[in-house]
N, C-alpha and C positions, 0 to 999 in steps of 0.2 A: 729666374730670379731665387735668390737664395736667402732664407731668413735669419734673424738674430734676436736676441732678447734684452729687455731693459727694464729699469724702474724709474720712478719720477721724483721731482722737486727741484728747482733749480738752486744752484749754489754758487759761490763766487770763489773762484780761485784766485785770489789777489796775486797772480803771476804777473802783474802789470804789463799791459801791453796788448793783450789779446783780445780781440773785439768778438765776443760772443756772450753766451749766457752766462759764462762764467768768466767773463773776463773783465769787465769794465775797469778795475783798478789796478790790477795785477792779475790776479786771478778771482773773479766773483763767483757768488753762487746765488745768482737770481738773474731772471730773464732782463736782457738789456735790449730797450727798444731799437737800438741800432744793430742789434745781432741778427744773423741770417737765419735764426730758427728760435722758436718757443721754447718754454720750458719742457723739460723731459717728463714722461709718465712714470710709471713705477713699475717694472716687473721684467719679464723673461723676454729675450730678443733672439730671434732669428733673423736671417737675412735672405732676401729673395731676388734671384736675378730675372728681370722681367723676360717673359716669353710671349709671342705674339698672341696666343690665347692664354690667359692666365686661369689655370685651375689650380689654386695654391695648396699644396699638401707641404708645408714647411717642415725641414727637418732642424731641430734645435742643434746649433754648433756655436762655438765661442764666438763672441763678436764684441766689437767695442760697445761702450755704454756712454749715455750722455749725462751730462752735469745738470742737476736740477736747480729750481729756484727755491729760495728759503722757504716762501709760502706760496702754495697754489694760488695764483690769482689770473683774473682774465689775461689771455696773451694778448701782448701789445702788436700791432700790426709791424711784420718784419720788412726789412729792407734787404731784398734778395741780392746776392752776390753775383756781378757780371762774370760770365764764363768768356773768356777772351775769343775763342772760336764760335762764331755764330751756330746756333743749333738751326738745321734744316727743318722744314716743315713737318716732313715725314717723320723725323725722329722725335720732335715735339709732339705730334699725334700718337707715337707708338708709347712714348713715356706716359702721356696722358690716359691711354686707353688701358695699360698696364696698372696705373695707380687708382683708375677708377674701379677697375675690375677686382683688384686686392681689396679694396674697402667693400665692394659689394658682397664678396665671398667670404671674407674673414671679420668683418667688424663685429665685436662682441654683441653689439645691440642690433638684431635683425630688423628693426623699424627705424634704425639710423637716426635715434632722437626725435623722430617725428618729420625728418627732412625727406622730401620726395627727391630720392637718389637719382632717379630716372630723367628728372627735370634739370638736375645739376649737370647731370652728362651733357644734354642737348645745349645747355647754356654755355659751358666753358669750351666743348668742341667748337662752337661758332665763334667763340672769342679768339681760339687760337687759328682757325681757318682765316680770321679776318686780318691775320698778321700780327705777330708780336716778337719783339726782340728778346734777347736772353732773359734781361731783367724782368721784363713784362711776363715771360713765361713762368719764370720761377715764382714770380708774385701771385700769378694765377693759381698755380698748383698749391701754394701755401693758402690762399683763399679758399681753395675747394675743401681742403681739410678742414679748415674753421667753420664751415658750414655745417659741420656735424655739431658744433656746441660743445665741442669736446676739450676739456682743459689738458688732457693728456697726450692724444695723438698729435704728431708734428711732422713737417717736412723739411729736409736738408738739402740745400744746393752742393753740388759737387765740391765746392770750396770748404764748405762747412764740415762735410764727411770727412775730408782729409785731415783737418785739424782735430775733429773729435776723436779720430783713429789714434792720431799721435798722442794726445792727452791719455786716452785709455791705456795706450802701452807705457805710460809713465815716461813719455819723451817729452816733457814741456820744455822748450826752447825760446825764449823772448828776452827782450830787455826790460828790466822793472827794478823792484826792490825785494821781491821774492816773499810774498804773503799771499795767503788763501783768505779772501774776505767774504762778507755777506752783508747785503743791504738791509738795514734797520729803519725803514721808513718812519715808524711812529717815533723814533728819537733823532732823525736827521743825522744818521751816522752809518759807518758800515763797521761791523765787528770782525776782528781778525780771528780766523779759525786755526790757522797753522802758520808757521813761519819756516821758510826753507833754510836747511843748513848752509852754513857759510854764505850766507846772503847779507846784502847791506842793512836789511831789517832786523836780523839777528845781531849784526855788529852795532846796530844804533839802540840795542836794548829792548826792542818793539817784542811783544809776547803774545801769544793767544789770550783771548777776552779783552786785549786793547781795542780801543775804536778809533777809527780815523774821522775825523771831522771834517776837514778840508784840507787842499793841497794848494800851496802857492796862492792863498786867499779865496780859492773858489770851493764851496760845499762839494763834499765828495758825492752828495747825491742830487739829482736834478729836481725841478719842481714838481714831477711826478712820481718822485721816490726812487729812481732808478740810479744805478751806479754811472757816475760819469767816466768817460775814458780819459782820465787825466793823469794817473799813476805812471803808466809806461811812457816811454819816451826815448830819445836818443842815448846810446851808451855814453857814460861819463858826464852827463848833465845831473845838476843838483836839484831837488825839490824840498820844499819845507812842508812838512806835514804838522797839523795841529791833531795831537794824541791825547786820548783820556784812558787811563786805567781805572776799572770801576772803584768808586769811592774817593777818587784822587781828583785835583784839579787838573786842567788841561795843561798841556806843554807843547812847545814846539821843537821839532826834531828835523835836522837837515840830513837827508839822505842822497846817496850819489848813485843813479842807476847803474846797473851792470847786467852782463847777460846771466839769465837764470836757466839752468837745465836740471833735468832729472825728475823723478816721480813726487807725488804729492805727500809730504811727510805725515807720520801718523804720530800723534803726540800721547806720551803715557808717563805715568809716575807712580811711586808708592806712597801711600798716606797712611800716617799712624792714627788711628781712631783714638779718642779720649781714653778708652779701655786698654789701649795697647795693641790693638789688633793691626796686623799689617794688610791693608786694603790696595789692590791694584786699582788703578783708573786709566782706562783709554777713552780717547776722544774719537768717535767716528764721524767724520763729517762727509764722506762720499763712499759709494761702492762703484764709483766711475772710473777709477784707476786700477788697472790689473795687477798692480803691486801692493795694494792695500792688505790683502789677504796674507801675504807673506809677512808684511811688516807688522800684523797683529800678531802673527806667530813668534816673529822675533822679539815682540814687546813681552809676550807672556814667558819666553825663555829668560829675558834679562831681568823681568820682575821677581823670578824665582829663583835666582842664583844664590841669594843668601837664606834661602828657605821657602817653603810652601806660603802662598797666600791664604788668608783667613776670609777672603772675600774679594769680588772683582766688580766693579763699577764700569758699565759701558755706557758712555755719554753718547746717546743717539739723538739728541735734541735738534741738531741742525743737519741731520743726514736726510738729503733729499733724494737718495737712492742711488741706483745704478745698474749693474749687471749680475744676472743670475751666476755668472761664472766667478764673480767676486764673493757674492754672499754666501754661496753654498759651502765654499771651504772654511769660512770664518764660522758658519753655524756647526760645521764638524768639529771645530775645537771644543764645543760645548755640549753637542748632543748628536743623536744619530738615528737612522731609521726613516720611515715614511713621516713627514710632518705637515702634510696637507695636500691639496690638488689643485692644479690648474685648470679651469673649466672653461672651454670654448663652446661654439654652437654645435660643433661635430663630435667632440669627445673630451675626455679629461685625463690627465696624466699626473703621475705623482710626483711631489718634492721629496726626492729621496736622498738622504744625507748620509754620508760616510764618516762615521766617527773618527777622529784623530786626536788623541789626547796629548797634550803639551804640558809636561810638569804638574799634572792634578787638574787641568783645565776641565775635563769632564765632570769632576765631582765639586770643584770650587762652589761656594755659594754666590750667586749672581743676582745683580741688580742692573735693569737696563732702564735709562732714563729717556723719556719720550716728551715730545712737545708739538708745538704748533709747526715746528721746522721739519718734523719727522715725515718723510712721504715716500710712497712706493715701496721699493725693497726696504727703504728705512722705517716703513710700518710693518712690513711682513717680518721682517727679522725680529722685532721685539714680539710681535704678534705669536709666532709660532713657539717661540721660547715660554712666552706665558701660557699658551694653549696646552703645552705639554707638561706644565708645572716645573720646568726647568728654572724659570727667572722669576723674579719679584719686579713688578714695572712699578717706576715712581715717575711722577711728573703731571702733565695735563693731557686730555684726550686729544688725539692726533685728528687731523682733517678727514681723513678717509680718503686714500688715494692708492688704491692696491690692484688697479687693473694691470695687465701684463701687455707689454708692447711687443709685437713682433716687427721687426724691420725688414724692409724689402730694397734692394738695391737694384736700379734701373740702368739701361744702356748708355746713358749719359754721364754716369756716376753719381747721380743724385740719389736719395734715399726717403723712404717713408717709415715712420714708426707709427703703427697702428695698434690702438687697443683691441686685443684679440682674444683675451682670456680674462677671467675673474679668479679669485684665489678662495679656496675653501678650506677652513682649517680641519685638521685631522679629528680632533678630540671633541669639538664642539662645532660640528658643521652647519647648524642653524644660524651660526653667527654670520652677518654680512658686514665685512670690515669696511666695504665701500661706503656703506651708509653710516655706519656707527663709529668709525675710526678704531683706534686701540685704546680702550679705556683701561687706565693705571690700577693696579692694585691699590694704590696710595696716591691720592691726588695732593700734590705739593708744588704749587705755582712757583716760578723763578726762572727769569729769562738768562740765557747764557752770557748776553753782554753786560749785564746789570751787577754781576758779582764776580769777586775773584773765587778761585777754587775753594779756599779755606772758609768763605762766607756764603758759599752757594746753598739755598736752602734744599734742593733735591739732593745735592750730594751730602749734606748733614743728614738728612733723613734716611739716606743709605747706610751711613755709619751707625746710626741708631737701630736700623733693621738688622743689620750684621752683629751688634751686640746684644740684640734680644734673642737670637739663636741659640738653642741648647748647645 
């Protein structure tokens, strides 16, 4: 087995058409009950290739990361994807044995959250020996992970692994309208986080922060608050969306589906504060796409073409996490050095960041916005910048989801992501972010989907903060 690392909180890439935790409508950011896997956890991932006897000593290496759900909730039962070729009993048993041992040896909580892990072994081995088809086997492995009562750890079928790897590489390829969305169950809508360039959504004037309420008369969310898979469909077909911009009346928009390809776009802009300061704004909605760090670097260059910024806002409120290989380069734009430690049952290792200044990014005054949608690396990211005194944090306290997941690859192509480490901040090692969440320096409520950028209370608070600096 070989390990990977990962971070958590589901998100919806509304790239319409993909049926996964990120996909219900185009591309979502919330777990979908029909998806093949649950929400992702939050932090660093290795990948392990099973061996007959598993004594896991994972070596970190770049690996795909998974898309999180907007708010960590109880994971709904997953419907495993069928693998066309039947899995022979001996392969099922090998995968099961490796999976059980990985958890036994690496799970961050040695008491397994009070679960009798040996009894779990006996129960599931008997179920496999009694005979399971592919769907039954993958469902059983999924259920075995859920016995831990852990919202973070999860299991992926081979098909889900392939799709996640393509997403991580920024190789989205589906038929839809080209938006990234996240479910907002409390308001019966899905908010648009990002719009793909040259997409039908962009041509129709749809923008980030707009919300989709329904598609062809059907509510975008089902009765349980999950995204329906109704935005994607055959290429060339037209759908009618009911869309609402914050503070405005709803409107109907007809959009024709087309093939969407490419990476998840990073939205940015330069805002002029009431006092005339040039403030950069970057919306970070995922660390699950390997192109995001480069896009953030490009945004920093673009925003400083006409001169240096007086401040920079990183809107991290809807960021459910992703991969350390994406987070670390972005941290490097703003800071450097050891920023904390990942702590497992056996050891601890530093989060070491190499500084990489882009047109003054190491010195620019920095505000990071956080909220209930920030999770996993989406919490560690603002947490370490706050811990080191590099950033001022505005928003509401996050839920606390900073366990680090390590991923292990098995002989059938499936994968498990296990909470194997916790994170300890460098300057305040006594803090337990898993328990407390990230507590902002300035508490300013304000949901991303309820306000335009100009009227957003946390963004306005950031402007006031920058203007107060000497």
